[in-house]
N, C-alpha and C positions, 0 to 999 in steps of 0.2 A: 663672129666668134662663137658660133653655136657650139654648145657643149657636145663633145663626142667622147665615146668611150676611151679613145686613145689618150685623152687628157687625164683620165683617172689614174691616180698613183697608188690606190689601194689602201688609203687611210681615210675612212669614211668621213670624219669630221672635216678634214682638209678638203676632200673631194667636194663635199657639200658647199663649203665656202668658195671653192673655185667655180662651182656652178653659178653661184650668185654673182660673182665677178663677171663671168661670161654673159649672164643675163643682162647686166647693166650695160655692157659694151654692145650687146645685140640691140638693146633699146635705143642706144645712141645711133648705131648704124641704121636702124630702121627709120629713125627720125630724120637722119641725113637723106635717105632715099626719098622721103616725102618732102624734102626741102625745109625741114624744121630743125635741122642740126643746131643752128644758132640758139634756138629756144631751149634745147636740152643740154647743151654743153656745160653750162654752169652747174646745174643740178647733178649731172653725171660726174663732173670733176669733184664736187663736194662729197658725193657718195663714195667715189673711189678713194679720196683722201681719208675719209672717216673709216670706211670699211677695211681698207688695207692696213690701217693702224691696228685694228682688232685682229685681222687675219694674220698679219705678220707676227704679232705678239703671240698668238696661239701657236703658230708654226714654230717660232723660235723656242717657246716653252717646251714643246714636244721634242725638239732637238736636244735641248739641255737635259731633259729627263732621260732621254735615251743614250746620252753620252756621245752624240754625233760629233765626230772630230772636226768637222768643217763649219761648226755653228757660227763662229765669229765672221768667217768669210761670207757665209750666207746672209748674216745680218747686214753686212756692208752692201750686198746687192739690194736688199730691201730698202736700206737707207737711201741708196742712190735712186731707186724708183720713186720713193716719196719726195726726195729733193727735186727730181725732174717734174713730178706732178705739181709741186708748189711753184716752180719756175713758170710752168705753163699757165697755172691759175693766176699768178701775179701778172703775167703778160696779158692775159685776158682782161683783168681788172684795169691795167694801165692803158692798153691799146685798143680794147674792145674786141669783139668777136668777129672774125673773118672766116670765110670759107677755108682759107689756108690753115688757120688755127684749128678749126674743126678737123681737117684732114690730118694735121700733125698729131693731134691728140689721139685720133682713131688709130693711126699707124703706129705710134709709139706704144700705146697701151696694148693693143692687140699683139704686136710682135713681141714685146717684152714678156707679157703674160704667157703666151704660147711657148716661147723658148724657155722661159723660166720653169714652167710646169713640166714640160717634156724632158728637159735636161736636168735641172738642178733639183727640183722637188722629187722627181722619180728616183734620183740617187739617194735622197734622204729616206724615201719609203723602202728602198731595197735594203738600206742599212737597218732600219727599224724592224722590218719584217723578216730578217734572216734568223 
C-alpha cells in the first residue's frame, strides 16, 4: 500500500495522515514477505485502531466545519471500519494468529483504505476546495 500521488486528496493534514496509515500497512506487508507477519499483526492492529480514531475524528471535524452534507454517512463508514478492526482484533485474541488472519487483515485494510480515500475522501476534498 505504498503511498502514491493518486491517493492525495489535496488536503495536506489529511494526506499526511493517510501517508502514515499507508506506511503502517506497508510495514505489515513487508513483515509478511519476511515471514514475520504474525509478529507484527497485533502491533499493527493496535496502531490502526488508535490512529484511525484520531484520523477519523480530524476528518469528521473538517467535514462539520465545511458544512459537508454527507458527514453523517461518512461517519458511518468510519464506524464500520473501526467495528471490523475490533472484530478482527478480538478474533486474534480469541483464536490466535494464523496466516489466514494476517491475510484477511491485509486485504481488508488495504482495500478499504484505498477505496475510501480514492472515492469518498476525494469527494470531500472536492467539496471543501471548491
